[in-house]
C-alpha positions, 0 to 999 in steps of 0.5 A, spaced: 438 326 598 436 332 600 440 338 602 440 339 610 435 344 612 430 343 605 424 341 610 425 348 614 425 352 607 419 349 605 416 350 612 418 357 612 415 358 605 408 356 607 409 361 613 411 366 608 405 364 603 400 366 609 402 372 610 401 374 602 394 373 600 388 369 598 392 368 591 397 364 595 392 359 598 392 354 592 400 353 593 399 352 600 393 347 599 398 343 594 403 343 600 398 339 605 401 333 601 408 334 603 412 329 605 414 332 612 409 333 617 411 340 619 410 343 612 403 340 612 402 343 619 404 349 617 401 349 610 394 347 614 395 353 619 396 358 613 390 356 609 386 356 616 388 363 617 386 365 610 379 361 609 377 365 616 370 367 612 369 360 610 371 355 614 368 349 610 373 351 604 379 349 609 376 343 611 374 341 604 382 342 602 384 338 608 379 332 607 382 332 600 389 331 603 392 324 602 395 324 609 391 322 615 394 328 620 391 333 616 384 330 614 383 329 622 386 336 624 383 340 618 376 337 619 376 338 627 379 346 626 373 347 621 368 344 626 370 348 632 370 355 627 363 353 625 361 352 632 364 358 635 361 362 629 354 359 630 355 361 638 357 368 636 351 370 633 
């Protein structure tokens, strides 16, 4: 049995990794397969934030997740960012 607050600690770890740099990206991508949806969502937000210059990289990472929520949201986020970049030109 996992101790109380274990999920919260993993979610906070994902948030902290996002504040660091691109070297944390590998760990965040690994967290896209976490058993908890909140942790996955936080990790995905962090990966998207780190990949602002390469939105397709975050979409690729999301599509490799074994969880549908990450694949669906990650793909949609990347499409919106690519479209916004094309319209901004």
